[in-house]
Every structure is written in C-alpha cells, then in structure tokens.
N, C-alpha and C positions, 0 to 999 in steps of 0.2 A: 588431021580431018577430025579425029575422033576429040579434041579440044572443042571443034568448031558445033558438033553434033549435041555436048554434054552444054554448051554454053545456048545451043539453040533450045534444048529442052529444060534449062533452068530458065529463059526467059518467058519459055509457053507456061512453065507453073506460074509464073509469078504473074501472068497476063490472066491466068484463068481464076489465080484465088483472089487478084484485085474488082476483076470485073463480079466476081461471087460474093466480095462482100455490098453489107448493107449501107448504105447513109444513115448516120446516124438522127435521130429526131430531128432534133433541136435545128443540125445542118439544115433539115428540111424546111422546118420552119423561118429560120433565117432568110432561105432565099425567098420565101414568100413574104416576108416583111421588106427586102432589100426591094422587090418587084413591085410594092404597091406605093413604095414613097420614104422606106427605112425607120431600121429601130427607136432612134429617135423619137420620130413622131406619134409610132405606137405608144411607145411609153410616155408619152403627155395627153392620150386622149384620156379624157375627163367624163365627158358626155356627150350624145349622140341623137339626135332627131332623125328618126326613118319613115320614110312616108313609102308604103306599100298598095299599089293595085293586083288584085285575085281576078282570076277569069277560067270557067272551068267550062267544058263543053255543055253540061248538063248539071250544072250549077248558078245560083244567082252571083254574078259579081259582086267583090265587095272592095274595100278600100281600111286600110288600116293605117294608124300613126302611133308611132311608139317613141317614146322620151325615155332615154335612160341617163341616172345620174350613179357612177359606177363608185365614183369615190363613198357616194352615201347608202351602194346599195338599193338603190330605189329604181325600179320600170313602171311605166304607166305605159298603156296599151288601148286605144280606143278603135273598136271594130265598127263601122258602119256598113247595114244590108239596109238599101232600101229606105233610106233616109234616118234609118232607128242606130241607135249608137249605144251598143254594148260596152264598159269600161271596165278594163281589168288593173288590178295597183297592187305590187307588192311593194312594202318599203320596210326594209330593215327585216325583224322578224312575224313580219303582221302581213296581210294580204286580205285584197275584196274585190267584190264585181260591183257594177251598178246596172242596172236591169230596167230599161223607161218602161212604166207602166203607165197608158195614161200621159200626163202632162208631169209626173213625177217619176225618182228613180228611186228603185229599191236597191237598199243596200244591204248584202251578205256575204259572210265570210266566205273567203277559197280555202278548199279543202287544200290539207300538207301537201297532197301531190302534185295540185294545180300549183300552187306558189313555187314546189321546186323546180317543175317544168319552166316557169316564168325567170328562176334566177338562172337556171341554163340558159334561155333564150337572151338574157340580158347581156351574155359573152357571144354566143353564137351568131348573132347576126351581125357581127362584124368579121369575129373568126375564133372558132370553139377553145382552139390552143391560147389561148391571153391568160398570162401568169397561171398557167394552169398546173405548175406543179405546186405553187401557196391557196389551189384550188383542189388539193388533193386530188390530182390525176397524174395517169401515168403514159406516156406515150411509148408508143412499143413500132420500129418499123416494120413492116409485113416484107416489104418488097419489090423490085421493079417488077411492073407487066406493062401490060398494052390495053388501052381503053380506047374504043371508038378509032382504031387504027393511031394513035398518039401514046409514044412512051410515058409511061406515071410512074411517079413511088407513092405506095401507099403507104399510109400509118393508119394504127391504130391508136385512140384516144381512150381509155377507160377508167370510169371513176365510181363511187359509190350510186350505184342504179340507173348509169348513163353508159353507153359506148357510141363512140364516132369511130367510122372507118370514113378515112379520108385520102383523094388521091390528087396528086400534085405533078402537075404538068412536069415531066423532066429536064425542059428546056426552058421553058417560061419562068418556072417556080410558081407560077399560079394556081389556087384550088381550084379545079374542076366539078369535081365532086366530092358530096358529103351525106353519108348514111349516120341517121342517128338511130338508136336504139332503145328506146326508151318503155317505162312499162309494159312490156309485149310489141309494143308496134314500133316498126323500123318504117323510116321516112327518109326516101332517097331526093337528093338536089343535084341536078345539074347545072352548072353557073359559067355564065358566060358573059360580053359586052362590059366588060371591066370599064369603069369611068372612073377620072379622075374627080374628086372632090375639090371644096375651094380650101378647106383646111391643107389638101395635098396627099392623101392616102387615098390611095382606089380602091374599088370594090366592085362585085359582080351586080351591076344593075337590070341583068336578066336571069331570070334562074325560072327552071321548071322542077315542079316537086312532085313527089307520089308516095303515098303512104300504102301501108299493108292493109290498112283496112278499108278504107275507099277505094283504091287500087283505078284512081282515075286522076291522070297528071293537071295540074293545073299550073299555070303562064302565071310569073309574079312579076312586074314592072317595079322596079328599088329605086331610092334617090335618100342619098343617106347625107347630113351637116352632122359636121364634126366642134365640139367644142365652141357651139353656139350658147348664147345664155336659154337657161333653162325656170322655165316657170314655177315656183316651186308650188304654186298653189295645186298643179294635177296631183299631187304627192298628198293632198289632204283628204280624208275621207268624208 
C-alpha cells in the first residue's frame, strides 16, 4: 500500500512538472510550418506578391499591392485610395515614396523609421519569425493560455526596436493573433480563414487589425502568390 502511494505521488509530480513545462519557441514555429505546408516549402520562398483590401466603418476603403524579393531585400507597396496610388519602395539600404501630384509623381526619400518598418513588413506579411535568428530577433515562449475560448501558446519575438507577441492555436498550430509593438504603437491582428496558395503554403486570408492610435478595427482580405515572376521595374526609382 505504501509503495502504491509513493508511486502515485511520483506520477502526479511528473504529470504536474510536464504540464508546467513550456514548449520551446522553435517547436511552436515548426508546428506552424508543418500546418501550413511544410518547412521545405517555406525555406524555398524567394519572392511573393500580396494583394489586400482594407475596409473600416469610418474610413475610406483602399487596396494595397505588395511585391517582395527576399533574396534582394526589396519591397514595393502600392496603396490605392480613391484611384490615387501612393508607392513605397525599399531596396537594400535605400527607400523612397512616390506621391501623385496632378499628372506627375513626386519622389521623396523615406525616413529611416519608415524604411525600418517596411523591412519588418517584408517578413511579417508571411510570418514574422521567418529566419528570425539571422535577423537578430530573440524568441521566448511566454506560455499556454486561453484566447477566445481556445487553448493557445504565446511566443514573444523581440529585436532592436520591435516586439511581436504571437498566439498559436495549440491544436492546429496556426497563428491566430499577432501584436506588433513598433515606435510606441501597438497593432493587434486577428487571423482566420486560412487558404492554400498555388505554391502550397497556407496563409490567413481574413484579418482584423486594430492599433493603439486609431483604435478602430480594420477588416482585411488577403491573397498571396509565392515565387511567381517579379517585375524588376517595380524596384527602380
């Protein structure tokens, strides 16, 4: 009887210890890669084209087209509002914006802060933890919790000037919420409606974004094409 009690107590201790253990951040990221197509596909991503439409209850809707060449560290983004397109580009260590004025485009340099933000966006449009170690980011598991009635695992990803808090569905492995803290602004994005691209990687096709400045939810519809041909003219000033 005494041996049985000791064995039971030992098993309970092991169970509590195991439950309290945090899943390594890399394991959580690996589960995401597996759930969305496999690490081999993710490792082979070189370029992508992203189309998004933004709508909010008290703002003018707009569309955005983004083209990224990860290998060349270049990102092009065109925001079209009421038929006027504002073009933002970062290529290597330079960045500029083209603003429509009449029939012409006025070209100005982007600030260092704007360039830095776009360089982060280059990855976070797909997943902010891509190649995170080589990008100087540190990942730490915060722990398990409940989000909207679903068990999730939270990871904090932090680098110079930026911090992400990421919530992954513990069952599916999918990223369901992301909070970015950059230049004092917190932007929380809820992700759902995962769809599979022609390339084979799945991505969240429906997003709801809320930042600490505007404090108004923005609904986003997203479509991604990966490793298709990229028009190099987009990255010319």
